[in-house]
C-alpha positions as CSV (number, residue, x, y, z in Angstrom):
1,I,-102.8,54.2,33.3
2,A,-100.3,52.0,31.5
3,Y,-98.0,54.9,30.9
4,Y,-98.5,56.1,34.5
5,L,-97.5,52.8,35.9
6,S,-94.4,52.8,33.6
7,T,-93.1,55.9,35.4
8,W,-93.1,54.0,38.7
9,Y,-92.0,50.5,37.8
10,K,-89.1,48.9,35.9
11,R,-89.6,47.3,32.6
12,D,-89.6,43.8,34.0
13,E,-92.0,44.8,36.8
14,L,-94.5,46.4,34.5
15,A,-96.2,43.3,33.0
16,L,-97.6,42.1,36.3
17,R,-98.8,45.6,37.4
18,I,-100.6,46.2,34.1
19,G,-101.9,42.7,34.1
20,I,-103.5,43.2,37.5
21,F,-104.9,46.6,36.4
22,V,-106.4,45.3,33.1
23,S,-107.6,42.1,34.8
24,A,-110.2,44.4,36.3
25,A,-111.8,44.3,32.8
26,S,-112.5,40.6,33.1
27,M,-113.6,41.0,36.7
28,S,-115.9,43.8,35.7
29,G,-117.5,41.3,33.3
30,A,-118.1,38.9,36.2
31,F,-119.4,41.5,38.6
32,G,-121.2,43.3,35.8
33,G,-123.3,40.2,35.2
34,L,-124.1,40.0,38.9
35,L,-124.8,43.7,39.2
36,A,-126.9,43.6,36.0
37,T,-129.0,40.8,37.6
38,A,-129.4,42.9,40.7
39,F,-130.3,46.1,38.9
40,L,-132.7,44.4,36.6
41,S,-134.4,43.0,39.7
42,I,-135.0,46.2,41.5
43,K,-137.7,48.7,41.0
44,Q,-137.3,51.3,38.1
45,I,-135.6,54.4,39.4
46,S,-138.2,57.1,39.2
47,I,-136.1,59.9,37.7
48,L,-135.2,57.7,34.6
49,P,-137.3,57.1,31.5
50,H,-139.0,53.7,31.0
51,G,-136.6,50.7,31.1
52,R,-135.0,49.1,34.2
53,W,-131.8,48.6,32.2
54,R,-131.1,52.3,32.6
55,N,-130.5,51.7,36.3
56,I,-127.2,50.0,35.3
57,F,-125.8,53.0,33.5
58,L,-126.9,55.5,36.2
59,I,-125.5,53.6,39.2
60,E,-122.3,52.2,37.7
61,G,-121.6,55.5,35.9
62,A,-121.9,57.5,39.2
63,I,-119.5,55.2,41.0
64,T,-117.0,55.4,38.1
65,I,-117.1,59.2,38.1
66,A,-116.6,59.4,41.9
67,L,-113.6,57.1,41.8
68,A,-112.0,59.0,39.0
69,G,-112.3,62.2,41.0
70,L,-110.6,60.5,44.0
71,G,-107.8,59.3,41.7
72,Y,-107.2,62.8,40.4
73,L,-106.9,64.1,44.0
74,F,-104.8,61.4,45.6
75,L,-102.5,59.9,42.8
76,P,-99.1,61.7,42.7
77,R,-97.8,62.8,39.4
78,S,-94.6,60.9,39.6
79,P,-92.4,59.2,42.3
80,D,-90.4,62.4,42.9
81,K,-93.6,64.3,43.5
82,S,-95.0,61.7,45.9
83,G,-96.0,62.7,49.4
84,F,-96.1,59.2,50.8
85,L,-92.4,58.5,50.1
86,Q,-89.4,59.7,52.0
87,E,-86.9,61.9,50.2
88,R,-84.4,59.0,50.0
89,E,-87.2,56.7,48.7
90,R,-88.1,59.3,46.0
91,V,-84.5,59.4,44.8
92,I,-84.2,55.7,44.7
93,A,-87.5,55.4,42.8
94,M,-86.4,57.8,40.1
95,E,-82.9,56.4,39.9
96,R,-84.0,52.8,39.3
97,I,-86.1,53.9,36.4
98,R,-83.3,56.2,35.0
99,V,-80.6,53.6,35.2
100,E,-82.6,50.9,33.5
101,N,-83.4,53.1,30.4
102,A,-80.2,54.0,28.7
103,G,-80.1,57.7,27.7
104,L,-83.2,58.6,29.7
105,V,-83.2,62.0,31.2
106,E,-85.2,62.9,34.3
107,E,-86.8,65.9,32.8
108,E,-87.5,66.5,29.1
109,K,-89.4,68.9,27.0
110,T,-92.2,67.5,24.8
111,E,-90.8,68.0,21.3
112,S,-92.1,66.9,18.0
113,D,-89.3,64.4,17.2
114,L,-90.0,62.5,20.4
115,V,-93.7,62.4,19.6
116,F,-93.3,61.2,16.0
117,R,-90.7,58.6,17.1
118,A,-93.5,56.5,18.5
119,F,-95.1,56.2,15.0
120,F,-91.8,54.8,13.6
121,S,-91.6,51.9,16.0
122,M,-92.3,48.4,14.7
123,T,-93.3,47.2,18.2
124,N,-95.9,49.9,18.5
125,W,-97.6,49.1,15.2
126,I,-97.6,45.4,15.8
127,C,-98.9,45.7,19.3
128,A,-101.6,48.2,18.2
129,L,-102.8,45.9,15.5
130,C,-102.8,42.9,17.8
131,F,-104.6,44.9,20.4
132,L,-107.3,45.8,17.8
133,L,-107.7,42.1,16.9
134,T,-107.8,41.2,20.6
135,N,-110.6,43.7,21.3
136,I,-112.6,42.2,18.4
137,S,-112.7,39.0,20.4
138,I,-113.2,40.6,23.8
139,Q,-115.9,43.0,22.8
140,G,-117.6,40.5,20.6
141,M,-117.7,38.1,23.5
142,V,-119.2,40.8,25.7
143,L,-121.9,41.4,23.0
144,F,-122.8,37.9,22.2
145,M,-122.2,35.9,25.3
146,P,-125.5,36.7,27.1
147,S,-127.5,36.2,23.9
148,L,-125.6,33.0,23.1
149,I,-126.3,31.6,26.6
150,A,-129.9,32.7,26.4
151,G,-130.1,30.9,23.1
152,M,-129.1,27.7,24.9
153,G,-132.5,27.8,26.6
154,Y,-131.8,29.8,29.7
155,S,-133.8,32.7,31.0
156,E,-132.5,36.3,30.9
157,I,-131.4,36.2,34.6
158,E,-129.9,32.7,34.3
159,A,-127.9,33.8,31.2
160,Q,-126.5,36.8,33.1
161,L,-125.4,34.6,36.0
162,L,-123.8,32.1,33.7
163,T,-121.6,34.8,32.2
164,V,-119.8,35.2,35.5
165,P,-117.6,32.0,35.7
166,P,-115.8,32.6,32.3
167,Y,-114.8,36.1,33.4
168,I,-113.4,34.8,36.8
169,L,-111.3,32.2,35.0
170,A,-110.1,34.8,32.6
171,C,-109.0,37.1,35.5
172,I,-107.1,34.3,37.2
173,W,-105.3,33.3,33.9
174,S,-104.6,37.0,33.1
175,I,-102.7,37.6,36.4
176,T,-100.9,34.2,36.1
177,L,-99.7,35.0,32.6
178,A,-98.7,38.5,33.6
179,Y,-96.6,37.0,36.5
180,M,-94.9,34.7,34.0
181,C,-94.2,37.6,31.7
182,Q,-92.5,39.3,34.6
183,R,-90.5,36.3,35.7
184,S,-89.3,35.5,32.2
185,S,-88.8,39.0,30.9
186,R,-90.5,37.8,27.7
187,R,-93.8,38.9,26.1
188,G,-94.2,37.2,22.7
189,I,-93.9,33.6,23.9
190,W,-96.8,34.1,26.3
191,V,-98.9,35.6,23.5
192,L,-98.2,32.5,21.5
193,L,-99.4,30.4,24.5
194,S,-102.7,32.3,25.1
195,A,-103.8,33.1,21.5
196,P,-104.2,29.5,20.5
197,I,-106.5,29.0,23.5
198,C,-108.7,31.7,21.8
199,I,-108.5,29.8,18.5
200,I,-109.6,26.6,20.1
201,G,-112.5,28.3,21.9
202,S,-113.7,30.1,18.8
203,S,-113.5,26.8,16.8
204,M,-115.6,25.0,19.4
205,L,-118.3,27.8,19.2
206,I,-118.3,27.6,15.4
207,G,-118.1,23.9,15.0
208,S,-120.7,22.6,17.5
209,P,-124.3,23.5,18.3
210,K,-124.2,21.5,21.5
211,R,-124.9,23.6,24.7
212,S,-122.0,22.1,26.7
213,V,-119.5,22.5,23.9
214,E,-120.5,26.1,23.3
215,Y,-120.3,27.0,27.0
216,G,-116.9,25.3,27.2
217,G,-115.8,27.3,24.1
218,I,-116.8,30.6,25.9
219,F,-114.5,29.6,28.8
220,L,-111.5,29.1,26.5
221,L,-112.3,32.2,24.5
222,A,-112.3,34.4,27.6
223,M,-109.3,32.7,29.1
224,G,-107.2,33.2,25.9
225,A,-108.3,36.7,25.0
226,F,-108.2,38.8,28.2
227,P,-104.5,38.3,29.0
228,L,-103.4,39.6,25.5
229,G,-104.3,43.2,26.0
230,P,-102.1,43.8,29.0
231,I,-99.2,42.0,27.3
232,F,-99.4,44.2,24.2
233,L,-99.7,47.3,26.3
234,T,-96.7,46.3,28.4
235,W,-94.7,45.3,25.3
236,A,-95.2,48.7,23.6
237,N,-94.3,50.5,26.9
238,N,-91.2,48.3,27.4
239,N,-89.8,49.2,24.0
240,S,-90.5,53.0,24.2
241,A,-88.4,55.7,25.8
242,P,-88.0,58.5,26.8
243,Y,-91.2,59.5,28.6
244,T,-92.8,61.5,25.8
245,T,-92.3,58.7,23.3
246,R,-93.7,56.2,25.9
247,A,-96.7,58.3,26.5
248,V,-97.5,58.6,22.8
249,S,-96.9,54.9,22.3
250,S,-99.4,54.0,25.1
251,A,-102.0,56.3,23.6
252,M,-101.3,55.0,20.1
253,V,-101.8,51.3,21.1
254,V,-105.0,52.0,23.0
255,A,-106.4,54.3,20.3
256,I,-105.9,51.9,17.5
257,G,-107.0,49.0,19.7
258,S,-110.2,50.9,20.4
259,L,-111.3,50.3,16.8
260,G,-111.9,46.7,17.7
261,P,-115.3,47.2,19.4
262,I,-116.4,49.1,16.3
263,V,-115.6,46.1,14.1
264,S,-117.4,43.8,16.6
265,A,-120.5,45.9,16.4
266,W,-120.7,45.3,12.6
267,I,-119.8,41.6,12.5
268,Y,-122.0,40.4,15.4
269,L,-125.4,41.0,13.7
270,P,-128.8,40.3,15.1
271,K,-129.7,38.2,12.1
272,D,-126.9,35.8,13.0
273,S,-128.2,35.2,16.6
274,P,-127.9,33.1,18.6
275,R,-124.7,31.4,17.2
276,Y,-123.1,34.4,15.4
277,I,-121.1,32.3,13.0
278,T,-120.0,35.3,10.9
279,G,-118.6,37.2,13.9
280,L,-116.9,34.2,15.3
281,S,-115.3,33.4,12.0
282,V,-113.9,36.9,11.7
283,Q,-112.5,36.8,15.2
284,L,-111.0,33.4,14.6
285,G,-109.1,34.8,11.6
286,G,-108.0,37.7,13.8
287,Q,-106.6,35.3,16.4
288,V,-104.6,33.6,13.8
289,G,-103.3,37.0,12.6
290,I,-102.2,37.8,16.2
291,C,-100.0,34.6,16.2
292,I,-98.4,35.5,12.8
293,L,-97.8,39.2,13.8
294,T,-96.3,38.1,17.2
295,I,-93.9,35.7,15.5
296,F,-92.8,38.5,13.1
297,L,-92.3,40.9,16.0
298,I,-90.2,38.4,18.0
299,V,-87.9,37.8,15.0
300,W,-87.7,41.6,14.3
301,N,-86.7,42.5,17.9
302,I,-84.2,39.6,18.1
303,R,-82.6,40.9,14.9
304,E,-82.5,44.5,16.2
305,N,-80.9,43.5,19.4
306,R,-78.2,41.6,17.5
307,R,-77.5,44.7,15.4
308,R,-77.1,46.8,18.6
309,K,-74.9,44.2,20.2
310,A,-72.7,44.1,17.1
311,G,-72.2,47.9,17.4
312,L,-74.1,48.9,14.2
313,L,-75.9,51.7,16.0
314,D,-72.8,53.0,17.9
315,Y,-72.5,55.9,15.5
316,L,-75.5,57.5,17.3
317,L,-73.2,58.0,20.3
318,E,-71.0,60.4,18.3
319,A,-73.5,63.2,18.8
320,D,-73.3,65.7,21.6
321,E,-74.3,64.8,25.1
322,A,-77.7,66.4,25.0
323,V,-78.7,64.4,21.8
324,V,-77.4,61.2,23.3
325,A,-79.4,61.8,26.5
326,R,-82.6,61.9,24.4
327,L,-82.0,58.7,22.4
328,G,-84.1,56.6,24.8
329,S,-85.1,53.3,23.1
330,L,-82.8,54.2,20.1
331,H,-79.7,54.1,22.4
332,P,-77.3,51.3,21.3
333,R,-77.3,49.9,24.9
334,F,-81.1,49.8,25.0
335,R,-82.3,46.2,24.5
336,L,-85.8,45.6,23.1
337,T,-88.0,43.2,25.0
338,I,-88.8,40.1,23.0
């Protein structure tokens, strides 16, 4: 979806759109708690084996599959293939993307050099690693939050309901930060604003057994973690061109980031319930790592932009027109997002 949005919107417009899209993850946590409460309260669906929790997977899974089918049928492949735009609007939509990305051609063949180019991008590797560390926090929170709240003395239903407010706050903050990314045309500085909120939240959960402090830490952890994923996805997309390289970059960041939940499953162990000090300590270290990697990437991209401005990559323009047209993010006039 991140790649698909990048074929419609300019680089500066992409952060807000991806932020709104990914904020659905935090809202799903909010509604998931409410829906889980509702599904656990209804009678066992007769066609399912024993266990009312299976209602959740059947009903939510069916809705997801139905919506995916509708998306396949109604979403156009690209602006120039859109049926709801006029011909002039299609031309403008394609031209605004082409002009912004130096060296980008409208149609390109998927060739191996464009595929492998994604794996030699510093932005992609840093964003992928940070996305992995972010997912450790997010998936860990999804795993431990109901148990942690239940461990505070609440019933199962009360614990599910108390998971809703942190997700709502996380959604609001995610969209706000995405908007600020768009207005400022910057990514790293907003990571360095949000990640420390995670660090404070994790520290509160580790350092105090008080119910009010722990619940406050959950709010800060959710608020700090959820905006990071959209920023890293956007950052990788912003600094990748042409289309083939951008598509591989999006897949690379998501694929490596998806290892985060695997790590979470092994560090949030039942024996550590209800406070999960080991898991929280690992994710705290990961959040510090995000700050360090982000600072490194900001400095790296500033240095690369200065090299391009100084003309150190102008030799690439000496190739024939077809080669120059495929340079994409390697083009000397292409400026990396910081």
